[in-house]
N, C-alpha and C positions, 0 to 999 in steps of 0.2 A: 424460515430462516434459522440458519446453521451460526453456531456460535463458535469463534476461537479466541483463544487466549491470546494477546501480544505480548513478547519479552519485552520487560524494561530495557529501556532503549540502551543503556549505560551498563547493561550487563553483560559481563563477560562471557564467553564459548561454555567453559565448566558452570556459571551458575546460569544459563541459558539452560544450558542442557537436564540441570535440576530443577525448573521451572517446567519443563514441557514434561518430565515424567508425573509431575503433580499434576500438570493440566492433564495428561492421559486419565491419571486416577482417581480424580473429579468427573471427568465425562466429559470436557471439552469435545468438539467437534475435529477442532486445527489448533494449528501452532505455527505464528507468525514472528519472523525475527526480521529485524530492518539492519541497515548497515549504515551504522554510523560510527563507532570507536572500535567497533571488529567486523572482520570476513564474514560478511553475511554464509556464504556457503561452506566454512569452514566449521560454522555455529550449526548450520545445519545436517552437518555430514555427523556429528557426535551427538544431534537429537535425532537422527535417522538409526543410531546403531541403539541408541538407549529405550527407543520407544517400540511398539508394537501395530499401535493401532491408530492415532492421531494423522490426520493430514497435517502437508508443514508446505511452508509457501516464504519466499524471500519478499518482504514488505515494507522495502523495494530495496531490491540488487541494482547499483548503479550502471545501467546499461554503455554510457559514453564514456563512461573510464575502460571500456574493455571495448572487444570487435565481435562479431558475431558468434567467429570460430570459437572464441576462447569460453565464451559463455553458452554455446552450443556443447563443446566438451564438458561444461561444469553439468551443467544441468542434466545431459544425457547419465553424466557417473550419480547424483543425487537420487534421479528415477532410478537407477540399478538398484545403491546401496538402501533405500527405504524402498523398493519393492513396488513403485507404483504410488507412494503417497507422495511423492514433490510437486508442488506445483511454483513455476516458474512467475514471481511477482517482478515487473520491471519497470523504472521510470528513468525520464532524464535528467533529471537536477537541474541546477541552473545555470546561468553561463559563467560567472565566475568559479564557480566551484569546478567547471570542468575544466576550464581554461586556466584556471590560476592552482586549485590544488593537486588536478590530477595530469594537468597539462597533457591536453587532449582538444583536438578541434572541434568547436562551435559551430553550427550554423544550420538553420530551416529544421529547428528540432523536430517538429511534429513529422516533415518528410523523411528525416533520417531514421527516426525511431519506423515507420511505417516500415523502411527498406532493411532498418536492422532485422526485425523480427521477419521479414522475408527471405534475406539470406541465411538467417538461423535456421528456418525452415528446410531451406535448398539442401544445409549441409546435413542434417538429419533425413533428408530425404534419401541422399545420396549413400548414406551409412546403412540406411533401411533396404534399402533395391541392391545397392551393389553399382548402380549406375554414375554417371561420371558427372563430377562435381562443377556445373559452369554458371556461375552466376556474377553478373558484370553490373554493375548498379553505378546511379550516381556517386554515391560514398563509400560504398565495400564492393570489392571485389574477390571472389573466391575461385580460384582456378585450378587448385590445386590439391589431390587426394590420393596418396598411395596406399596401398593395404597395410602398409607398416603401421601409420596411424589412425588406420580406420576401426573403428571398435566394432561396425557391425551392428546388426538390427538389434535393439533395447527388447528383451523380452517383456517387458513394462509397457510398450509406446513411447510415445514424444511425452512429456510432460507438456500441459496446458499452461498458455500463458497467458497473464493477466496483466496488463497495461495500467500504469498511474498516469493521471491526466485530471488536468483542470481546464485549460481555456478549450474552446468549441474545435480546433484544429487537430490536437490530440487527442480529444475524444474520439474524432472524427475517424481518424488511425484506427486509434483501438477499434474500433466499430467493424472494420476492414479486415485485419488480420491477425488479431488477438483474439481468445478465446471467453473473455471475460474485461471487465474494469476494475482497477481500484478505485474506488473516488477517495479524495485526499482531506484528511480530516476539518481543513478549513470550505467548508462546507455545507451550506445551510439549506433547510427544506426548500425554499424557494429556489435557490440554484440551482440544486437539484432535477429540482421538476420543471423547471423555466429553461434552461441553458441544458443541461447535460442530457438528461433522458430526449430530448427532438434529436440533439446533435448523436448521437450514438442511433438512432431508430432511423433519420436519414441516412447514415451510413450503411444501415444492414438494411435497406428495402423496407422500414417498418417491422423485419421479423427479428425480436430477440430470442427464441427458442433455442436454446442452447447455451446462450450467452449469459456468462455468470456479473453479475454487479454485485462487488463488495466494498463496505466501508469501514474506516475507525473512526466514528464522531467522539470528540471529548467529553467527557463525564464529569460531574463535579460528587464524588461520593466522601462519606467519612462517618466513622463512626460516632464522632459526638460532635459539638459545636465547634470546637476547637479544629478538630481534623478536616470539618468541611469546609473551614473559612481559610486552611493554609490550601486543600486543595483548588479553593475557587482563587486565589493570587495567583499559580500557579499555573490555572487555566487560562487568564486574563494574561499572563505572560508569553504564554506558548501562544493563543489565538493574535496576541502585539508580535510576536515573532513572526508568524507566519504572514501577518497582515502588512509586514513595514516590506514586504519583497515585489519587486511591482509585478512579478510572474502572476501575483495570485492578488493584482489590483481589481480586476473583473470582479470577482466575487463580492467584493464592497461597493463598487460603483452599484452593483444591481441594487443594493439597499439606499443608496443617495450616500457613502461612506466615503467617496474618493476621498474628501479632504482631510478625514482621519486617516488612509492611508499615507497620504502626502506625509503629515505630520510625523505618522508610525516611521515613515524613513528616513525621514531627517534625524529623528533621533536615534534611530540605530547606526548611523553614518558618525554621531557624537556616542558612540556606547552608552547611551543612557538608559540600561536595559529595566532598571526599577520604574524610572520614570514612565516606561511605554507599558509596563503592565498598567499599573493607574489609570491609563491613560483611554484604556478601556473602559464604555459605558454599561451600564445594564441592560440594555437592549442588543448590545453586541454581544456581551457576553450571550444571553438569552437565546442571539440566533445561531451561535456557534455551539453552544455546549447546552447539554440535558442536566439537572441537578435536583438534587433530593435523596431519601432513603431510597435503598435497591429497588423495590415496587414501584417507585414511583419515576424513577429514572426506565427501568423496563419499559412501561408506561407509556411515557414521553418518547420511548429509541421508536416503539412500535407503530406510535401515533403519525411519526415523522415518516419513517423510512420504512415500514412493514411493510407497505404494497409494491417498493422499488425494488427494494434490496436481498438477495439471496444469502450472503452471511455479513456478520457483522465481529469487529473486536472492539473493547474499549478502550481508549485512548485516554490514557491516565500519566499524565506528565508530574508525577508526586510519588512519591512514596505511598501505597495503596496495599489498604487490608484486605487479602485474600479472601479474606471470606465474604467481604462484603461483592466483591466481586464474582463470587461465586453463588449469592443470593440473586445478584444480577442475572446471570446467565441461568439459574433453576428458574425463575420469573419468566425469562423471553420462554424459555424449553415450552414451559406447563403453559404458557398462552398458546405457541404454536401448537402444542399438538392438541389443544383443548377447540384449536379453531378449524 
């Protein structure tokens, strides 16, 4: 199991660049940047220039805020700038954000995402081979590529494409057209083994060779009792935030927590964020997060996900002691090598 460092979601591009340099020095295998308050591709361009070894990934870039051509160009350039270290992580976001924040169309997200990746690969193929670009789909059409706009073959090849997925339709789409799957932080061991893995195996005819499964599970860490209490409160709030979104309701339903999802959704509509965090009971917290000292967290992550996950990064929606994170990484790496 490889261990990646996840940039803090509120980090500016400059702050993320510094974090990536530190992560490379400590020995992390990869660096993941999310698209929240800042552009993920700008951030990773800075990181690519400031580092030499560490793998880089957008985790995630919002696909439906763009189109296959714009993402093909951005990913191709980052693969070039990083000298082959960049991996493209894509996600769909949810309908309200796509329609109301980005003013872009939303329909049949799994089918649209599958076609998005297929179209992007057709663009890369045209650049690599010099062949004619002629992609006509239900959602996207790309039929024009002149020499002036053609960057030609990338000496480092095309970046691997990882798709973020929760529902079984999107998981199946990832299995058919992507190189790997980004498992959402709101994923229990049960949901991973009973829903996600069967869906991706079915989509790939049972063969997972070469298909990478990555995850960013939530963890509760703290150097002392007070720090750990703050971390736990933040994780409860993050679980509540995700669980209030209808798209993630199937995860809770599998555990019999559908009524909790409905309650959280009602509270979110009222903006009752503090009340939402307090509504997360201990059994729900334990299902979606691993808590304890670094050794305990590392052991818990290995026990839950070690047989299914190829790469892991820790999801910590709170100010985190970097020494605690490094200790978890070291414990996971040591157990992986010894195993």
